[in-house]
N, C-alpha and C positions, 0 to 999 in steps of 0.2 A: 591618530592616522586617518579617522573618518571625520570628514567635514559635516555631514548631515545624513539623515536617513535617507535610503534610496528613494522611497516614495515622494519625499519632499523635493529631491533633486530632480526626479522625473517631471514633476509638476512644474517646478521653476523653469524647466527647459521647454516646457509646453508639449512634451512627448505623449503624455497621458492625462486623463481627467480624474478627478476624485472619485467619480462613480466606477471608472475602470479599475482603479487601484482597489476599491471595495471587492468588486468581482473577483479579482485575481487573488485577494487575501482569502476569500471564502473557499476558492479553489485550492489554495495552498493549505488551508486548514483541513480539507477533506483528503487531499491527494499527496500532501507532502511537497518536497522541493523547494526552491528559492523563489522569491517573488519575481525577479526578472525573468526567469525560465517560464513561470505561469503566465506572465504578460505576454511573452513571445508565442507561447502554444495557443493563448486565447486570440491572437491576431492584433493586439492592441499596440505591440511594440516590436520593432525590427531588431535583429542582433546588433547591427551597427549603432542604433540609438542606444541600446543597452550599454554597449562599450563605452560610448561617449559619456554616458551618465555615470558609469562606475569610474571612469577616468577622472571626471570632476570630483566625485565623492571621496576618492582615495588619494587623489593628487599623484596618480601613477601612469605612465605612458601605457598604450595598448598597441597590439598589432596581431594580424592573423599569423597563423603558423601552419606548417604542413608536416607530416611525418618525416620527411627528408631534412627538415630544419634542425633536427636533434642529432648532434654529433654521434657517431657510431659508439664511442667509448662511454657514452652517457645512457644509451638506450636501455642497459640492464639495470640502471640505477633509479628508473622511474618508480616512485612509490604508488601504491594502490590507492583508489579513491578514498577520500575523507568522508566525513559526516555530510549529509544533505547533498551529496553530488559534487562536493569540492574536488578539484583536481590540481595537481601540481607537477610541472615537468621541468627538470633541469635542462637548460639549453646552453649554457656556457659555464665552463670551470677553468680557472686560472690557478694552478698549484703554486705559483710563485707568489702571487698576491693573496692567494687563498680566497679569491672572490668568486662567488657562485651566483649566477643569474638564473632565476627560476620564473617561469611562466605560470600564472595562476587564473583561477576564476574567483577565488574567494580569498582575499588577503588576511581574513580573520581566522583562517584554519591554522592557528597557532601550533598545534599538535603535530601536523605533517611537516610544516616548515621547520620547527625545531629538530624533528627527527632527520629531515634532510641536511640540516646544518651540521648535526652531529655525525651523520653518516660520511659527509666529506671533510669533517674537521675545518669548516669554513670560518674564516674571520669576518667576512662581510657577506650579507645576503642582500642581493638586488633583485626587486621584484617588479615583473611586468605583467600587465593584464593580457589575457587572450580570449577569444570567444569560446563558448562552451563546446561548439562543433569542432573547432580546431583541436582543442585538447582531447575531446573524445576520439578523434581520428588518430590522434597520437597514441592514446592509450589502447586503442584497438590494434594498432600496428606493432607497437613495441612494449606496451605495459604488462606487468605482471598480473596474473589473475589474482581475484581477491582472496583473502585468507579463508580456508575452509571453515565452515561453521562447526561448533562444538556438537558432535553427534549426540542425539537424545538416548540416553541409556534408560531402558525400562527395568525397574526393580520388581522382583517377584512379590506377588500378593500373598503375605505369609498365611493369611487365614482363608484363602480361596480354596475351593475344593481342587483336588488333583485332576486335571484335564488330560493328562498325558496318556491315561489308558482308561478303558471302560471298566467300571467297578465289578461287573459280573464276569465278562469275558476276557478282560486284560487287553482287548483290542484297542487300537488308537482310535480317537474320535474321527469322524468324516468331515474334516475342516473344509475340504475343497467344495463338497456339496452345499455346505451352508453358506460358503462365500459366494457361490454362484447364485443362491437364491436371495441374498441380502439386497436391499435397495442400493442402487448405484446413484451417487451424487457427483456431478462435475463441477469443479472449482476452476475458474479461469484467473489465473494470477501470476504475476512475476516475482512475487515475494519468496524467497528461498525458504524462510522459517515456515511458511504455510505448508510447503511440500515436505518439510521435515517432520513435523510433529502432529499436524492436523489429522492425517490418515489414521494414526494410531488412536486418537480421540474418537473419531467416527467409528472405527472398527469395534471399539469397546461398547458403543451404543447401538451396535447391530447395523451399521451402514457402511458401505464401501465408498470411500472417497477417492475420485480419480483428479489429480491435479494436473493442469495443462497450461501452457503459457502461449505457445505459438499456434498459428492457424493449423499447421500440419497435426500437432498434437491434439487440438479440439476436434479435428475431422476424424482422426483416428479413434478418439474416445467415443464419439457418436456412432460411428460405424460399428463399434464394439456391442451397441445395443444395450437396453436396459437402463439407460438414463432417465431417472425420474424427476430430477430437478437440476438447474444450473445456477451456480453461484458465480457472479461476476465481481471481481475486485474493481473498485472505482477506477483505479489506474488503467484497466483494460476495457472500461466501458464504452469509449469512443471507437476503439479497434473492434471490439465485438459488434457494435451497431454497423459498422461498415462491412464486416464479414457477412452479417445477416443481410443487409440491403443488396450486396453483391450476388446473393444467392449461392454462396459457397458453403453454407452451412445447411444441412438437411437433417431431418429427424430430431428436431429440437422438442423438449417437452414444453407442456403448458406453463410450468412454474419456472420463471426466471427472475431472480432476485440480484440486485446490485447492492453491495455493501462497501462503506468507506474503509473499515478495518474490523477486525475480529472484536477487539475491545468496544469499539462504538456500536457494533451491532448487538453485542450483549448488554450494553447500557441503554440502548435506544428504547423508547417508549416503555418505562417501567410501569408496572400496573398500580394505578393509584387506588388502593384498597378502599379508602374512606369515600372517594367520589364514586367508585363502583357501588358500594353499598348504598349510598343515598340515591343514586340513580335507579338502582334496582327497587329500592322501596317506593320511589315515586311511581315507577312503572306499575308495581303491584297495586298502589292505591288508585292510579288512574284506571286500571283495569277493573277493580272492584267498583269504582264509581260508575263506569260505563255498564256494567252488568246489572247494577241495582237501580239505575235511574228509571223513574216512571213506575216503579212497583209500590204497591200498598204496603205499609208496616204491618207486621204480624199483629193480630189482635191480643189483647191483654188476656192472660189466663187467670180465671177466678177460681179459687178453691173454696168449696162449700164449707160453711162452718159446721163444726162438730155438733 
């Protein structure tokens, strides 16, 4: 189906340069998403240019769509978004010929397309390309919400001391007081799994993690006071900078850290123990040389003969 890689098609059309492709690929590595979306967000490509390139790449027609273009009887059958932001919208269904026309932004999302085909029991699937913004507007208007994430279930620690009552008095521990005095960390992210499980991890380590996404949530967290550090997801870094520059955020702490992802943050800058030991040894030797430079050697000790 695909004639060539998208980057090659874009270069052949003269829409982007090789350097711009490299910049977009690095952004994609850090923030996710698809190459075309990253090129548009960087300002290297227009949505219309991307659609023309995709049309050539896949040999499919493209057209803009509006929410009103989706027939009423098909609006309840729009599937949720697929991986990497892929979207599919049924825009025409003929029960007699069993032909289903689907507007997509990723013709390679086979799983979503096959689910649609089975849902309609379609004999023929006709694909058309549509811009991301058109499909997102349709999903916002008629699409089903994403499937809820599997909740995190905490298992009891079998060998941990019983914290439900005080050993001497039988009274319940003062959890609220300890929560108020624990350090508060603000994480700005739109990733649902961060909101789901990270607060529990931080709480076990004696910190309260406040997760926010929108400007209103961030402002409310800062107004609550006690924020000692801010962690900014790389996906929200640009928005966070704009909020700060506009003066809409006050009471920010001194420590503000941007991270690409939790896994990359944990893997970044591992301690090179061998290099650290060599560097420490060299520093000690240099310090010893500096302190003994210019001093006379100690005289030899002679022991009297018996």
